[in-house]
SEDO-951231 format. One record per residue (C-alpha): residue in three letters; chain; x, y, z. Coordinates in nm, 4 decimals. Example, Ala and Ser with C-alpha at 12.3 -4.5 7.8 and 13.67 -1.06 7.14 Angstrom:
REM residues 2
<rec "ALA"; "A"; <1.2300; -0.4500; 0.7800>> <rec "SER"; "A"; <1.3670; -0.1060; 0.7140>> 
REM end
This chain:
REM residues 220
<rec "UNK"; "A"; <-1.0463; -2.8465; -8.5749>> <rec "UNK"; "A"; <-0.9871; -3.1798; -8.7505>> <rec "UNK"; "A"; <-1.2267; -3.3492; -8.5099>> <rec "UNK"; "A"; <-1.5297; -3.2513; -8.7164>> <rec "UNK"; "A"; <-1.3914; -3.4335; -9.0198>> <rec "UNK"; "A"; <-1.3903; -3.7490; -8.8100>> <rec "UNK"; "A"; <-1.7619; -3.7213; -8.7370>> <rec "UNK"; "A"; <-2.0001; -3.9190; -8.9604>> <rec "UNK"; "A"; <-2.2827; -3.7493; -9.1520>> <rec "UNK"; "A"; <-2.6576; -3.7527; -9.1014>> <rec "UNK"; "A"; <-2.9208; -3.6418; -9.3499>> <rec "UNK"; "A"; <-3.2223; -3.4527; -9.2147>> <rec "UNK"; "A"; <-3.5285; -3.3577; -9.4080>> <rec "UNK"; "A"; <-3.4958; -2.9998; -9.5313>> <rec "UNK"; "A"; <-3.7042; -2.7328; -9.3647>> <rec "UNK"; "A"; <-3.5380; -2.4551; -9.5621>> <rec "UNK"; "A"; <-3.7765; -2.2047; -9.7174>> <rec "UNK"; "A"; <-3.6219; -2.2483; -10.0626>> <rec "UNK"; "A"; <-3.6620; -2.6270; -10.0688>> <rec "UNK"; "A"; <-3.8300; -2.7303; -10.3927>> <rec "UNK"; "A"; <-3.9187; -3.0857; -10.2974>> <rec "UNK"; "A"; <-4.0506; -3.2676; -9.9901>> <rec "UNK"; "A"; <-3.7799; -3.5246; -10.0521>> <rec "UNK"; "A"; <-3.4917; -3.2792; -10.0100>> <rec "UNK"; "A"; <-3.2408; -3.3520; -9.7350>> <rec "UNK"; "A"; <-2.9700; -3.1487; -9.5674>> <rec "UNK"; "A"; <-2.6453; -3.3232; -9.4799>> <rec "UNK"; "A"; <-2.4842; -3.2235; -9.1497>> <rec "UNK"; "A"; <-2.2239; -3.3638; -8.9139>> <rec "UNK"; "A"; <-2.3633; -3.5916; -8.6433>> <rec "UNK"; "A"; <-2.2592; -3.3962; -8.3343>> <rec "UNK"; "A"; <-2.4328; -3.6487; -8.1126>> <rec "UNK"; "A"; <-2.1767; -3.9122; -8.2138>> <rec "UNK"; "A"; <-1.9315; -3.8374; -7.9332>> <rec "UNK"; "A"; <-1.6059; -4.0038; -7.8469>> <rec "UNK"; "A"; <-1.3942; -4.0093; -7.5332>> <rec "UNK"; "A"; <-1.0850; -4.1826; -7.4033>> <rec "UNK"; "A"; <-1.1602; -4.5424; -7.3128>> <rec "UNK"; "A"; <-1.2520; -4.5851; -6.9469>> <rec "UNK"; "A"; <-0.9962; -4.8635; -6.8990>> <rec "UNK"; "A"; <-0.7162; -4.6321; -7.0158>> <rec "UNK"; "A"; <-0.7987; -4.3152; -6.8223>> <rec "UNK"; "A"; <-0.6103; -4.4249; -6.5108>> <rec "UNK"; "A"; <-0.3169; -4.5941; -6.6881>> <rec "UNK"; "A"; <-0.0599; -4.3203; -6.6331>> <rec "UNK"; "A"; <0.2136; -4.5014; -6.8251>> <rec "UNK"; "A"; <0.0460; -4.4149; -7.1566>> <rec "UNK"; "A"; <0.0511; -4.0406; -7.0826>> <rec "UNK"; "A"; <0.3217; -3.7765; -7.0704>> <rec "UNK"; "A"; <0.2954; -3.4762; -6.8408>> <rec "UNK"; "A"; <0.3045; -3.1583; -7.0457>> <rec "UNK"; "A"; <0.3443; -2.7948; -6.9394>> <rec "UNK"; "A"; <0.1577; -2.5455; -7.1547>> <rec "UNK"; "A"; <0.3785; -2.2421; -7.2185>> <rec "UNK"; "A"; <0.2560; -1.8835; -7.2246>> <rec "UNK"; "A"; <0.0421; -1.8143; -7.5299>> <rec "UNK"; "A"; <0.0208; -2.1755; -7.6518>> <rec "UNK"; "A"; <-0.3052; -2.2980; -7.8045>> <rec "UNK"; "A"; <-0.4379; -2.6536; -7.8472>> <rec "UNK"; "A"; <-0.3339; -2.6523; -8.2145>> <rec "UNK"; "A"; <0.0210; -2.5337; -8.1386>> <rec "UNK"; "A"; <0.0546; -2.7993; -7.8696>> <rec "UNK"; "A"; <-0.0699; -3.0631; -8.1148>> <rec "UNK"; "A"; <0.1809; -2.9422; -8.3754>> <rec "UNK"; "A"; <0.4678; -2.9634; -8.1260>> <rec "UNK"; "A"; <0.3683; -3.2901; -7.9605>> <rec "UNK"; "A"; <0.2111; -3.4896; -8.2440>> <rec "UNK"; "A"; <0.3442; -3.3041; -8.5497>> <rec "UNK"; "A"; <-0.0070; -3.2180; -8.6691>> <rec "UNK"; "A"; <-0.1962; -2.9042; -8.5637>> <rec "UNK"; "A"; <-0.5269; -3.0605; -8.6644>> <rec "UNK"; "A"; <-0.4946; -3.3095; -8.3799>> <rec "UNK"; "A"; <-0.5813; -3.0313; -8.1360>> <rec "UNK"; "A"; <-0.8956; -3.2294; -8.0474>> <rec "UNK"; "A"; <-0.6762; -3.5185; -7.9318>> <rec "UNK"; "A"; <-0.4919; -3.2782; -7.7019>> <rec "UNK"; "A"; <-0.8184; -3.1557; -7.5529>> <rec "UNK"; "A"; <-0.9795; -3.4986; -7.5263>> <rec "UNK"; "A"; <-0.6858; -3.6751; -7.3634>> <rec "UNK"; "A"; <-0.6307; -3.3812; -7.1285>> <rec "UNK"; "A"; <-0.9951; -3.4025; -7.0232>> <rec "UNK"; "A"; <-1.0742; -3.0492; -7.1372>> <rec "UNK"; "A"; <-1.4352; -2.9860; -7.2376>> <rec "UNK"; "A"; <-1.4693; -2.6090; -7.2148>> <rec "UNK"; "A"; <-1.1584; -2.4553; -7.3720>> <rec "UNK"; "A"; <-1.2478; -2.1017; -7.2679>> <rec "UNK"; "A"; <-1.2605; -2.1916; -6.8983>> <rec "UNK"; "A"; <-1.0153; -2.4834; -6.8769>> <rec "UNK"; "A"; <-0.7274; -2.3735; -7.1030>> <rec "UNK"; "A"; <-0.4753; -2.1345; -6.9393>> <rec "UNK"; "A"; <-0.4829; -1.7699; -7.0392>> <rec "UNK"; "A"; <-0.1721; -1.5996; -7.1711>> <rec "UNK"; "A"; <-0.0106; -1.3435; -6.9405>> <rec "UNK"; "A"; <-0.1658; -1.0605; -7.1414>> <rec "UNK"; "A"; <-0.5093; -1.2237; -7.1406>> <rec "UNK"; "A"; <-0.4805; -1.2919; -6.7686>> <rec "UNK"; "A"; <-0.4035; -0.9282; -6.6904>> <rec "UNK"; "A"; <-0.7021; -0.8141; -6.8985>> <rec "UNK"; "A"; <-0.9244; -1.0673; -6.7222>> <rec "UNK"; "A"; <-0.8118; -0.9647; -6.3712>> <rec "UNK"; "A"; <-0.8434; -0.5941; -6.4509>> <rec "UNK"; "A"; <-1.1953; -0.6428; -6.5836>> <rec "UNK"; "A"; <-1.3023; -0.8684; -6.2940>> <rec "UNK"; "A"; <-1.1647; -0.6660; -6.0010>> <rec "UNK"; "A"; <-1.0932; -0.3209; -6.1442>> <rec "UNK"; "A"; <-0.7447; -0.1771; -6.1977>> <rec "UNK"; "A"; <-0.7395; -0.0234; -5.8506>> <rec "UNK"; "A"; <-0.8047; -0.3607; -5.6842>> <rec "UNK"; "A"; <-0.5635; -0.5852; -5.8748>> <rec "UNK"; "A"; <-0.3282; -0.6027; -5.5761>> <rec "UNK"; "A"; <-0.5977; -0.5881; -5.3068>> <rec "UNK"; "A"; <-0.6291; -0.8897; -5.0760>> <rec "UNK"; "A"; <-0.8452; -1.1647; -5.2192>> <rec "UNK"; "A"; <-0.8178; -1.3861; -4.9100>> <rec "UNK"; "A"; <-0.5795; -1.4853; -4.6337>> <rec "UNK"; "A"; <-0.3670; -1.7977; -4.5917>> <rec "UNK"; "A"; <-0.1753; -1.9330; -4.2960>> <rec "UNK"; "A"; <0.2000; -1.9121; -4.2635>> <rec "UNK"; "A"; <0.3976; -2.2197; -4.1552>> <rec "UNK"; "A"; <0.4620; -2.2036; -3.7819>> <rec "UNK"; "A"; <0.6902; -2.4391; -3.5880>> <rec "UNK"; "A"; <0.7894; -2.4418; -3.2251>> <rec "UNK"; "A"; <1.1488; -2.4158; -3.1036>> <rec "UNK"; "A"; <1.1828; -2.7931; -3.1327>> <rec "UNK"; "A"; <1.0930; -2.7884; -3.4994>> <rec "UNK"; "A"; <0.7488; -2.9360; -3.4511>> <rec "UNK"; "A"; <0.4828; -2.8138; -3.6893>> <rec "UNK"; "A"; <0.2160; -2.6112; -3.5145>> <rec "UNK"; "A"; <0.0408; -2.4671; -3.8156>> <rec "UNK"; "A"; <0.0801; -2.5702; -4.1821>> <rec "UNK"; "A"; <0.1072; -2.3073; -4.4527>> <rec "UNK"; "A"; <-0.1536; -2.2400; -4.7196>> <rec "UNK"; "A"; <-0.4763; -2.2918; -4.5255>> <rec "UNK"; "A"; <-0.7525; -2.0426; -4.6055>> <rec "UNK"; "A"; <-0.8459; -1.8336; -4.3021>> <rec "UNK"; "A"; <-1.0395; -1.5154; -4.2357>> <rec "UNK"; "A"; <-0.8833; -1.1780; -4.1717>> <rec "UNK"; "A"; <-0.9215; -1.2052; -3.7925>> <rec "UNK"; "A"; <-0.7477; -1.5415; -3.7570>> <rec "UNK"; "A"; <-0.4914; -1.5622; -3.4764>> <rec "UNK"; "A"; <-0.2997; -1.8529; -3.3261>> <rec "UNK"; "A"; <-0.2911; -1.9160; -2.9539>> <rec "UNK"; "A"; <-0.0637; -2.2037; -2.8625>> <rec "UNK"; "A"; <0.1284; -2.3139; -2.5603>> <rec "UNK"; "A"; <0.3192; -2.6245; -2.4633>> <rec "UNK"; "A"; <0.3843; -2.6107; -2.0923>> <rec "UNK"; "A"; <0.5854; -2.9275; -2.1064>> <rec "UNK"; "A"; <0.8598; -2.7624; -2.3069>> <rec "UNK"; "A"; <0.7878; -2.4038; -2.2029>> <rec "UNK"; "A"; <0.7095; -2.3044; -2.5615>> <rec "UNK"; "A"; <0.4509; -2.0343; -2.6076>> <rec "UNK"; "A"; <0.3108; -1.8610; -2.9127>> <rec "UNK"; "A"; <0.0317; -1.6183; -2.8392>> <rec "UNK"; "A"; <-0.1596; -1.3648; -3.0455>> <rec "UNK"; "A"; <0.0940; -1.3323; -3.3281>> <rec "UNK"; "A"; <-0.0148; -1.2713; -3.6869>> <rec "UNK"; "A"; <0.0222; -1.6069; -3.8592>> <rec "UNK"; "A"; <-0.1629; -1.5223; -4.1795>> <rec "UNK"; "A"; <-0.0585; -1.3590; -4.5046>> <rec "UNK"; "A"; <-0.2707; -1.1823; -4.7601>> <rec "UNK"; "A"; <-0.3099; -1.3262; -5.1116>> <rec "UNK"; "A"; <-0.3882; -1.0565; -5.3668>> <rec "UNK"; "A"; <-0.6434; -1.0861; -5.6440>> <rec "UNK"; "A"; <-0.3586; -1.1036; -5.8944>> <rec "UNK"; "A"; <-0.1769; -1.3761; -5.7011>> <rec "UNK"; "A"; <-0.4971; -1.5762; -5.6611>> <rec "UNK"; "A"; <-0.5926; -1.5626; -6.0301>> <rec "UNK"; "A"; <-0.2345; -1.6297; -6.1402>> <rec "UNK"; "A"; <-0.2125; -1.9383; -5.9190>> <rec "UNK"; "A"; <-0.5469; -2.0668; -6.0472>> <rec "UNK"; "A"; <-0.4394; -2.0063; -6.4072>> <rec "UNK"; "A"; <-0.1018; -2.1762; -6.3565>> <rec "UNK"; "A"; <-0.2725; -2.4946; -6.2341>> <rec "UNK"; "A"; <-0.4364; -2.5269; -6.5758>> <rec "UNK"; "A"; <-0.0940; -2.5363; -6.7436>> <rec "UNK"; "A"; <-0.0101; -2.8911; -6.6321>> <rec "UNK"; "A"; <-0.1896; -3.1484; -6.8466>> <rec "UNK"; "A"; <-0.1370; -3.5082; -6.9510>> <rec "UNK"; "A"; <-0.1167; -3.6017; -7.3175>> <rec "UNK"; "A"; <-0.1451; -3.9433; -7.4763>> <rec "UNK"; "A"; <0.1989; -4.0691; -7.5755>> <rec "UNK"; "A"; <0.2737; -4.0632; -7.9457>> <rec "UNK"; "A"; <0.3159; -4.4392; -7.9510>> <rec "UNK"; "A"; <-0.0525; -4.4842; -7.8624>> <rec "UNK"; "A"; <-0.1869; -4.2180; -8.0963>> <rec "UNK"; "A"; <-0.2643; -4.4395; -8.3957>> <rec "UNK"; "A"; <-0.4514; -4.6948; -8.1840>> <rec "UNK"; "A"; <-0.6536; -4.4117; -8.0335>> <rec "UNK"; "A"; <-0.7399; -4.2790; -8.3812>> <rec "UNK"; "A"; <-0.8337; -4.6292; -8.4974>> <rec "UNK"; "A"; <-1.0646; -4.6722; -8.1990>> <rec "UNK"; "A"; <-1.2141; -4.3317; -8.2649>> <rec "UNK"; "A"; <-1.2905; -4.4105; -8.6290>> <rec "UNK"; "A"; <-1.4415; -4.7449; -8.5375>> <rec "UNK"; "A"; <-1.6781; -4.5757; -8.2938>> <rec "UNK"; "A"; <-1.7739; -4.3236; -8.5628>> <rec "UNK"; "A"; <-1.8713; -4.5985; -8.8071>> <rec "UNK"; "A"; <-2.2465; -4.6644; -8.8394>> <rec "UNK"; "A"; <-2.3883; -5.0114; -8.8029>> <rec "UNK"; "A"; <-2.6735; -5.1427; -9.0168>> <rec "UNK"; "A"; <-3.0104; -4.9960; -8.9114>> <rec "UNK"; "A"; <-3.3307; -4.8605; -9.0619>> <rec "UNK"; "A"; <-3.1536; -4.5272; -9.1141>> <rec "UNK"; "A"; <-2.8331; -4.6766; -9.2588>> <rec "UNK"; "A"; <-2.7078; -4.5471; -9.5941>> <rec "UNK"; "A"; <-2.3420; -4.6422; -9.5570>> <rec "UNK"; "A"; <-2.0763; -4.6613; -9.2843>> <rec "UNK"; "A"; <-2.0465; -4.2824; -9.2631>> <rec "UNK"; "A"; <-2.4025; -4.1731; -9.3415>> <rec "UNK"; "A"; <-2.7499; -4.2257; -9.1996>> <rec "UNK"; "A"; <-3.0774; -4.0699; -9.3169>> <rec "UNK"; "A"; <-3.3569; -3.9771; -9.0781>> <rec "UNK"; "A"; <-3.7219; -4.0410; -9.1592>> <rec "UNK"; "A"; <-3.8820; -3.7781; -9.3822>> <rec "UNK"; "A"; <-4.2101; -3.6822; -9.2182>> <rec "UNK"; "A"; <-4.3087; -3.4645; -9.5132>> <rec "UNK"; "A"; <-4.3549; -3.7611; -9.7419>> <rec "UNK"; "A"; <-4.6960; -3.9196; -9.7084>> <rec "UNK"; "A"; <-4.7523; -4.2770; -9.8074>> <rec "UNK"; "A"; <-5.0909; -4.3616; -9.9633>> 
REM end
C-alpha cells in the first residue's frame, strides 16, 4: 500500500538487544500521523463518483481502474470511508459462500434467517402493509375497513429470508461506494502531503523526520 510511503519518519531510541550504543536510534514510520478527507468536503457529493465494486475486485484493482495507479488503493479506502477492509469490503462470491457455510453450516445455508413482510394493498390500491419490515415468525395481519367492505384477516403476510439471502444482501450493500473524482485527486494528495510535513519543534530533524528523546543518555 503506497500510503505508508506518504507517512513521515520518527526515530526512537533503540531497545534492541544487539544495540552497541546508547545513542542508537531505530527509524520507523509515524503511524500516529493520520490523515482523513477534509470535513468540509465529506458532504460535497459533486466531488465524488458513485462506484460499484465488481465481484472479486480489490482496493488496488479499483485504484488501477479508477485512478490509473494501483498504489492509490489507500485513496480508494479513505474516500470511501472504509477503515476495516476485512469487514467493510465486499467478499467475492466464492468467499461469501465459504463465509456463509462456515457461519451457519452447509445444512442451514437456505434455512430461514428471519421473516419480512410482503406488500399488502386493499382492493382500492391503498397500502395496508409495506414490504421488507422485519417481523417474527408468528406475525399475522388483521385488517378491516367497514367503510369500503374490505377485509383481510389472518392471512400469511410474511416471507422467509434465508441465511444465504440475508448475507448476500448485506454483502451487496458494501459494493456501492463513492470515490473522489479524478479531477480532485492531486489537490487531495497535496493536502495529504502538507499534513504529513513536520513543523519545527524540539524533536524536529527535517520536514519528514523527528527524533524522540533518548532516555538512555544521561547528562552530567
